[in-house]
C-alpha positions in Angstrom: -0.1 -0.1 0.0 3.0 2.4 -0.4 2.7 2.9 -4.0 -0.2 4.6 -6.1 -0.3 1.4 -8.0 -0.8 -0.8 -5.0 -3.5 1.3 -3.7 -5.4 1.3 -7.0 -5.1 -2.6 -7.1 -6.4 -2.8 -3.6 -9.5 -0.6 -4.0 -10.3 -2.3 -7.3 -10.3 -5.6 -5.8 -12.5 -4.1 -2.7 -14.9 -2.6 -5.0 -15.4 -5.7 -7.1 -15.9 -8.0 -4.2 -18.2 -5.9 -2.2 -20.4 -5.6 -5.4 -20.4 -9.2 -5.7 -21.1 -9.6 -2.0 -23.8 -7.1 -2.3 -25.4 -9.0 -5.2 -25.3 -12.2 -3.3 -27.1 -10.6 -0.4 -29.8 -9.2 -2.7 -30.5 -12.8 -3.8 -30.3 -14.1 -0.3 -27.3 -15.8 -0.8 -24.8 -14.0 1.4 -24.2 -15.1 5.0 -24.5 -12.5 8.0 -27.2 -10.3 6.3 -24.9 -7.9 4.3 -21.7 -6.8 3.7 -22.7 -3.5 5.6 -23.9 -5.4 8.6 -20.8 -7.4 9.0 -18.6 -4.1 8.8 -20.8 -2.5 11.4 -20.4 -5.7 13.6 -16.6 -5.3 13.8 -17.0 -2.1 15.7 -16.3 -2.8 19.4 -18.4 0.5 20.1 -21.3 -1.4 18.6 -21.0 -4.9 19.8 -19.4 -4.7 23.3 -22.5 -3.1 24.9 -24.8 -5.7 23.3 -22.3 -8.5 24.6 -22.7 -7.1 28.0 -26.4 -7.2 27.9 -26.6 -10.8 27.1 -24.4 -11.5 30.2 -20.8 -12.0 28.7 -17.8 -10.7 30.6 -15.8 -8.2 28.9 -12.4 -6.7 30.4 -12.5 -3.0 31.5 -12.1 -1.3 28.1 -11.6 2.4 26.9 -11.8 3.8 23.6 -10.7 7.5 23.6 -8.3 10.1 22.6 -8.4 12.0 25.8 -5.2 12.1 27.7 -7.0 12.6 31.1 -9.2 9.5 30.4 -6.2 7.5 29.3 -4.1 8.4 32.4 -7.2 7.5 34.6 -7.7 4.3 32.9 -4.0 3.3 33.9 -4.6 4.5 37.5 -7.4 2.1 37.7 -6.1 -1.2 36.0 -3.0 -2.7 37.1 -1.9 -4.2 33.7 -3.1 -2.7 30.4 -2.8 -3.8 26.9 -3.1 -1.8 23.7 -5.3 -3.3 20.8 -6.2 -2.0 17.2 -9.9 -0.9 16.7 -9.5 -2.4 13.3 -6.7 -4.7 11.9 -4.9 -3.3 9.0 -2.3 -4.8 6.7 1.2 -3.4 7.2 4.7 -4.1 5.9 7.9 -4.5 8.0 11.0 -5.0 6.0 9.0 -5.7 2.9 7.1 -8.7 4.7 3.2 -8.6 5.3 2.6 -8.0 9.2 0.1 -6.6 11.5 -0.2 -5.0 15.1 -0.5 -7.6 17.7 -1.8 -6.8 21.2 0.8 -5.6 23.6 1.3 -4.5 27.1 1.8 -0.8 27.5 2.4 1.6 30.4 1.3 5.1 31.2 4.9 6.3 30.3 4.3 5.0 26.8 1.8 7.9 26.2 4.0 10.5 27.7 4.1 12.6 24.6 0.3 11.9 23.7 -1.1 15.3 22.9 -4.2 16.8 24.4 -6.0 17.0 21.1 -6.3 15.8 17.6 -4.7 12.2 18.5 -6.3 9.3 17.0 -8.6 7.3 19.6 -6.8 4.3 21.5 -8.4 1.0 22.4 -7.0 0.0 25.8 -8.1 -3.1 28.0 -7.4 -4.2 31.5 -5.2 -7.2 30.8 -6.6 -10.7 31.7 -4.1 -13.0 33.0 -5.4 -15.9 31.0 -4.7 -19.7 31.0 -5.6 -20.1 27.5 -7.6 -18.6 24.5 -10.7 -19.9 23.1 -11.8 -19.4 19.6 -15.3 -20.1 18.8 -16.9 -20.5 15.4 -20.5 -19.9 15.3 -22.7 -21.2 12.3 -26.2 -20.6 12.9 -27.0 -22.1 16.4 -24.0 -24.2 16.5 -20.9 -23.2 18.2 -17.6 -25.0 17.8 -14.7 -24.1 20.1 -10.9 -24.6 19.7 -8.7 -24.1 22.8 -5.3 -22.3 21.8 -2.8 -22.7 24.7 -0.1 -20.2 24.2 1.3 -20.3 27.8 4.4 -21.8 26.6 5.2 -19.3 24.1 7.4 -16.3 24.9 6.1 -14.4 21.8 2.5 -15.5 21.9 1.7 -15.3 25.5 -0.2 -12.0 25.2 -1.3 -12.4 21.7 -1.5 -15.9 20.1 -1.4 -14.4 16.5 2.2 -14.4 17.0 1.8 -17.8 15.4 4.6 -19.6 17.5 2.8 -22.8 16.3 5.3 -25.3 17.9 4.7 -23.8 21.5 1.1 -23.1 21.0 -1.0 -26.4 20.9 -4.6 -26.5 19.5 -7.4 -28.7 20.8 -11.1 -29.2 20.1 -13.0 -28.5 23.1 -16.5 -27.9 24.5 -17.4 -25.0 26.3 -20.0 -24.4 28.8 -23.6 -24.5 27.6 -24.3 -21.1 29.4 -21.4 -19.7 27.2 -22.9 -21.1 24.2 -26.2 -19.8 24.6 -25.1 -16.2 25.3 -22.6 -16.2 22.4 -25.8 -17.3 20.2 -27.8 -14.7 21.7 -25.2 -12.1 21.0 -25.0 -13.2 17.2 -28.7 -13.3 16.8 -28.9 -9.6 18.3 -26.6 -8.4 15.7 -27.6 -10.5 12.8 -24.6 -12.8 12.3 -25.3 -16.1 11.3 -21.4 -16.8 10.9 -18.8 -15.4 13.3 -15.5 -16.2 14.9 -15.5 -15.1 18.5 -12.3 -14.7 20.6 -12.4 -15.3 24.3 -9.9 -16.2 26.9 -10.2 -18.3 30.2 -8.6 -17.0 33.4 -7.4 -19.0 36.5 -11.0 -18.9 37.9 -12.4 -20.8 34.8 -14.2 -17.4 33.9 -14.6 -16.8 30.3 -13.8 -13.3 28.9 -15.0 -11.9 25.4 -12.3 -10.3 23.7 -13.5 -9.9 19.9 -16.1 -10.5 17.3 -15.2 -11.0 13.7 -17.8 -11.5 11.1 -15.1 -12.0 8.5 -13.1 -14.5 10.9 -10.7 -17.1 9.5 -10.8 -20.7 10.7 -9.1 -23.1 8.3 -6.1 -23.4 10.2 -8.0 -24.7 13.3 -9.9 -27.3 10.9 -6.5 -28.6 10.0 -5.0 -28.6 13.6 -8.1 -30.1 15.2 -10.0 -32.0 12.5 -13.2 -29.9 13.5 -15.7 -30.0 10.6 -16.2 -26.4 10.2 -16.2 -26.2 6.4 -18.8 -28.9 6.3 -21.0 -27.5 8.8 -20.9 -24.2 7.2 -21.7 -25.8 3.8 -24.7 -27.8 5.3 -26.0 -24.5 6.9 -25.8 -22.4 3.5 -27.7 -25.4 1.6 -30.3 -25.8 4.3 -31.0 -21.9 4.4 -31.1 -21.8 0.4 -33.5 -24.7 0.2 -35.8 -23.1 2.8 -36.0 -19.7 0.8 -38.8 -19.5 -1.6 -37.8 -16.1 -3.0 -34.7 -15.2 -5.3 -34.5 -11.7 -6.6 -33.1 -10.9 -10.0 
C-alpha cells in the first residue's frame, strides 16, 4: 500500500468483491445479512454493549483520545494492553505483518497530545490460562482451545503464531457460554462469526473480539473440526428453505 499502483490494485479488488457480495445478499445467498452489517459488527463500540447485555464478561475497556481519560484508565487497572480498533495490513522490511496486542504503560503515552490524536483502544489485561476461538454457524458453536502459555512471543497475543509452542485442541465450552454467544450473534444479525475469548485461572470466560469475517481453516487442519462441512450444510439448508430469489 506504499505506491499509487498498489492502492489502485487494492481498492479495485475491494469494490469488485463488495459488489459481488452485495449482489449475493440481494439474492439471499450471502451469510450475515449483508456486507454493511458485517462491517458494522466489527465495531467494538457497537458490539461490546450488546455483549454485556446478554451477560458476557468483557475486560474493562477504554476507547478514547482524551489524555485525561487514558491516564485515569492506567490508574484504575494494574496491567493494560493496547489493541487495534480495526486490523490493517502493514509491511515490515517488505514482509506483510499486523499490529499485535501488547502490554503498555502510562509512560508510553507521555508525549500523547491533548487534542487531535487518534483514539486508542485500551483494555485491562486478563492473566489468562489459554484462549478460546469459537466458530458460530447458525445455532452451532464449535470451540478451539489455543494454549500459548509456553510461548514467549505468543503469551499476550497468540496471533504471533509460534505454532510449535501453541497447541490447538477441539474442546466443548459450557452450555451457558454457548447460549450467550448465540444470543449475541442473533442480536447483531450474524449467522457466522469467529469469537475470541480467553479463560482465566478462575475458569471465567472473557469476551475479547467478534469477527464477522473470521478465518478458521488453520483450526480445522489442527483439530479436525468439521467447520467447512458444517458451514456448507448450513448454507444449503438456508437456500433450500428460501422461496424467493430476486433478479
